[in-house]
N, C-alpha and C positions, 0 to 999 in steps of 0.2 A: 503494500499500500502505499509505503514511505518512497519508493521507488516511482510509482504513478504519480503521485503529488509532486515530485521532483522534475518529474518529465512534463507535467501540464505546466507547471512554472515555467520552466525552461520556454516551452512552447509560447507561451504568453509574453514572455518577454521577447522573444524573438519577432513575434507578431507586431509587438509595441513598437520594437526597434524598426521594423520594416515599416509601419506606419509613418515613422518619423522621417526615414529616408526619404518616402514620398512627398512628405510635405515640404522637406527641404529640397527637394528636387523640382517641386513647381515653383517655390519661391524664386530659386535661383533663375528659372526659365522665365518668369516675370520680371524679374531685374534685369536679365539680359534682352528681353522685347524691348523693354523701356529704354536701355541705355543705347540699343541698336535703331530706336525708333522704329522698330518692326509691326506694323500694324497686323499683318498676318500672323506672325509668330505670338503676339498677346493675345490675339482673336482665339487662337488655338488652346491657349491654357483654360478657355471659358467652357462651361456645358452651358452653351447659349439657350437650350431648352429649360435647365432648371432655372438660370436668369429670368427668363421671360417668364414663367409659371410665377415666382416669387414676385414680380412686378405688377403680374396681371391679377393674382388672386384677390386682392381686396378691393379691387375697383368696382365693384356693384354692376357689372356688366353683365349683359344677357349673352345667352350662348352665342348667339351669331356673331355679336358685336366682340366677344373675347375672342373668337376665333379670328376675327379679321386683325385685332390689334396683335394677336399671337404670332400670325403670319409677317407682318409688318415691321414688329419689333427689331428682330434681328439686325435689319439694315439701318434702324437708329442706332442700336447699339454699336455698331461699328463705328458709325459716324461720329459717335461719342468718344470712341477710343482713339479715333483721327486727329479728334479736337485736344485731346489731353494730350496726345504726343506731341502735337503742334505746340502745346503750351510749355510743355517741358523742353522742347526744343529752343523755343524763344527765350528761355530762361539760361539755356546752356546747362540745363539740368543733369542731375544722374540719379541712378537708384541702386539700393542695395538690400539684399535680402538679409535680415538681422537674426530672426531666429524663428522658431515654432513654437505654438501653444495651443490651447484648448479653450473655446468661451460657449460657455452654454452647451456643451457636451459637441461641440463643432471644431475639428481640428483647423488651423490658420497658419498662414506664413505671413509674418510681418515683414512689410518692407519699407524702406525710409526714400523719401523724397529729399534729395538733396536740391534745391532751387535758387543756390546764390542769393541776389538780393532780396529774392521773395521769400527766404526763409525755408524753413524744413516742413516735411509732413509725415506722417505715419500712417500707414495703410493696411489694415488687416485683411488678408483676402480668404474667405471662408470655403472649406473644400468639401467634394463630395467624396463617398467612400472610394472612387475611381481616381480621385485625386486632381478633380477639375474645379475651377472657381464658380461656385453658385451665388454669390454676392460678395460685396468687399465693404468696408467701414473705413470712414474718411476721420481720423481723429481730430483733425483742425476744424471740421465741420459738426463733430459728432453725430454724423447721422451716415445711416446706411445708404448704398447706391440705390437699392430697390425704393428705398423712401423716397429721395430726390425724383427717380425717375417716374414714380408714381404722379408725383406733383407735376413733372412735364408733362405726363400724358394728359392729365386732367386739364391741364393749361391748353395744349393743343387741340384737344377733341372736344372742347365747349360743351361738355355735358355735366349740367348743374350737380345733379344726384350723385355723380362721380366726385365733384371736388368737394361737396360737403361731406361726402363720407370719409375723404381722408383728414378732415379736421374733426370729426366725431362731433358733429353738431347736427342738430333737427332744426330746419327752418320753417315757419309758418307765415310768414308775410311777404310781399315783394321786397319791401324795408330791409329784411332779413337778408334777401337774396343779393341785393344790390352791391355791396362790398366784396362778396365773394367774387362776383362777375367783373368788377373792376381788376382787382388782383390781378385776376387770369388775363384779361386785357393788357394791362400794364407789363405782365412777366412777358407776354407773347411779344410785347413791342420792344423787349430789353429796356425799359423805362424803369429802372430800378428806384428812382426818387418818386415816381409816381405810385410804384407798388410798396414803398415804404409808407407812403401816405395809407394808401388802403387799407394795410396792417391795422392802422388806427382807428378805423371804421368797423372792424371785425366786431362779432357778438362780445360782451364782456366775459364770458365764460372762456370763451378762447383765447381771448387776451392776458387771462391767469396762468396759461399754461406756460411749459418750458420752449415746446415747439415755437411758440409766437414769438419769444424772446430771441431764440436761436435766429429764426428768420429775420429780425429787424437787424442782428448784427451781420448777417451775410448780406443783407441788402445793403445796409448802411456803409459797409466796407466798400461797396461799389459807387457810393456817392461822395463822400469827403470825410475828412479826418476826423472833424467835429461830430456829426451823426454817428460815425463808428464809435468812437469815444462814449457818448451819448449812450448807445445801445449796450456797449460793454458794461457800463457801469449799472444799468438796468439789470443785465443779466446777472452780475455780480451780488448786485444787493438782494435778488430775489432767489437765485438759483445758485451762488457761489459755493455751497458746500457739496454739490453734486461731483462725483468723481470723474465722470466723463466729460465734464466743461473746463477740466483744471487747464488743458492745453490751450482752449480760445481764452481762459483769463489771464495767462501769462501776461501777455500783450496790455489787458486793463492795469495790470498792478505797475507794470514798467512804467506804462502813462502817468500815472499816479504817485510815481515815485514811493512805492510801498515795497521796498526790496524784500523785506521779511515775507510778504504774503505771496510776492513773486517767485522766490525760493520754494515755498511750501506747496505752490502749484505746480512747479516744475517736478518736486519730490512727488506729487501725486501723478504728474504724466508719466514718471517712471515706474510708479508702482502698476499703472495701468497697461503699459506697454511691455512689463516683464523685465524692467532693470533699465540700468543707463547705460550708455554708448558714447562714442566720441561726440554726437551731436549735441545730446542733452549737457553734457562736461561745456562744450563751448557757450553753450547758453547761459550755464550758471556762471561762467566767467564774465560775460557780458553782463549780466545781471549785477554781479561783485564789482564789478569794475565802476560801473554806474554809481556805486554806493561807496567808491573810492576804498575798496576793501582790495588793494593791490596785491598783497601776498596771497590770500586767499583766491583772487582771480587769477593769478599765475598757476596755483596749484591745480585748479579745476582744469587748467589746459594741459599741465602735464599728466592729470588723470586721464583726460580724451587720448592722449598720445598713448599711453599706456593699454588702454581700451582697444584703439584701433590704430595699431602703429602704420597701416597703410592709408590712413584717414588725413588728407593734405590740410583740410581746414582746422585740424587741430593744432599743427604746427603754426599756422597763421595766427591762430588765436594768441599763441605766447608772444610771436612777434608784435601783435596790434597791442597788447599790454604793455609791451615794452616802448612801442612808439606813443601810444597815449598817455603815458607818466614819464617819456622823455628818460627811461632808463636803458642804456646801453647795454648794460649787464642782461637784462632779461630779453631784450630784442635779438641780440647775438644769440644767447642761449637757443631760442626758437629758430635762428636761422641755421645754426650749426647744425640743429638736430633735424632741420629739413635736408639740411645737404646731404647728411648720414644717412637718413632712411631711405632718400630717394636716389642717391649715385649722383649727386650734381654739385656743381661748384658756381656761388655767385661769382660775378665780377665786382669786386668791392669799391675799386674805382667809379664805375658806373652806378653803383647801387647808391653811393655817396652823394651823387648829384642828383637825384630823385628827390622831389621835393618832400615825401614824408620820412625820407631818412636823414635829412641834411643836419637834424639837430643831434641824432645818435651818432653820426659821423663825426662829429666833434667831440665824440666823449673819449677818455683814456682807454675804454674797453675795444672801443672800435679802432683805435690807433694802434693796440697792442695785435689786434685780430691780423689787421692788413699788415703789420710788420710781420708777422709769423707766415706771410703768404709769400716773402719775397727771399 
């Protein structure tokens, strides 16, 4: 009996390991397709039928309408992928498969998007037993793809009952219906300022929900900084303790110069995505540097370098701390570490002439470094 139990345990462990390999393989395929801007390769990682079913299932469509939408949706899905890849390409961004996990009994691959000036994002790709993607969760928006796609369909199809069902509300009069129709029309026209105003006229019950608050942040970010900040402030005041929103709220606390709260939200993000990485270490450094906590900021950069030795931004993080604080010692530490990690060598004479480096080029540390090269 003991041998049988041992064999069963070994079999379960091997099956578990096999499942992890499948998830990792899919995550790597997604990241590779994103980095190669390969629409076909990314599309192949999806179970298109499963994605379609998840999007369509709660729309309240009649059978004939559901069949029609289901047939047309794969084309819209592919177009969505093309838009996403163009966005990444425009930002000269990259993607990295970070780790695997399980959420609500669904295995997922966590992929980080590095979008340079546009920041970072984390996306959880949920997999079917066959290792194909059936949905994904965008942490910066605290939203599933299927949820946002349903809203998009309701916007395009102009079916009032469909739009209402998405917001979980029952409408009794024409006055109730009007703001939903206006929201749909504004979104269809990509008029985000108009959509933001339409949100303010939705039923009071819906205006108390997290979904409403998150939509205000999303649309506000497409209008101007003041509107975006106001929407973030409302979100923090009313839903600030919710774990799914901590990534979104980091910006708010940075705006408000509340470094400790920003750091707490960053820790919340790390818990949600399963741990720290080079990018969260960089973000931590920026928050600390904003609070003039220079030694801690530099330490966070070093942590990022240790976590991901191949993550170039972690090294530039340390260089930036040195440049911001006019510390030749810290900046040169970062530059030397970069040279070693990526087998390169900076031209110190040319570097000294660049505006960001002129001040540290006058430091004793830079002079000593330059002398050591001769």
